[in-house]
C-alpha positions, -999 to +999 in steps of 0.1 A: -761+249-847-731+261-868-721+285-841-721+258-815-701+235-837-675+262-842-674+269-805-669+233-796-642+229-822-623+259-808-626+245-772-613+211-783-584+227-803-576+248-772-575+218-750-550+202-774-530+233-783-526+249-749-503+223-733-482+221-764-478+259-764-469+259-727-443+232-733-429+252-761-427+283-740-406+268-712-371+283-709-355+258-686-351+231-712-331+230-744-348+242-775-347+208-793-363+190-763-390+217-761-399+214-798-399+176-797-421+175-766-445+201-780-448+181-812-455+149-793-481+166-771-498+182-801-498+152-824-508+125-799-545+132-802-543+128-839-531+092-834-561+084-812-585+101-836-568+084-866-574+051-849-610+059-845-614+067-882-590+040-894-607+010-878-641+003-894-656-010-861-646+022-843-660+043-871-696+031-864-697+002-888-695-026-862-716-057-871-709-075-838-710-059-803-719-023-815-723-010-779-688-021-769-673-005-800-692+027-794-680+027-758-644+023-769-649+051-795-661+074-767-632+065-745-607+071-773-623+104-781-621+115-744-585+103-743-577+125-773-587+156-752-570+145-720-539+130-735-521+163-742-523+173-706-511+139-693-482+140-717-474+176-707-471+166-670-451+135-679-427+151-704-422+184-685-419+169-650-386+176-632-361+149-637-339+142-606 
């Protein structure tokens, strides 16, 4: 059980860290923009996960509509893993 938990944590971290590292490694943008973009990409999931842990209803303590709050918690958790890739495409896209 512990090995599986470590493996899933590494996979989740990789899904978050890889787009930030790719953004940081680009050479066609100025250094300041690359660093800022990589920080936004890397820290965006922390905002979604912080929202989950900061709102009592999202943390599993909902007294009314627990199924709806659980669904929203699952959507925000999935967003935390997909958001870095979406931000990478949006921030690193070519500007005309």
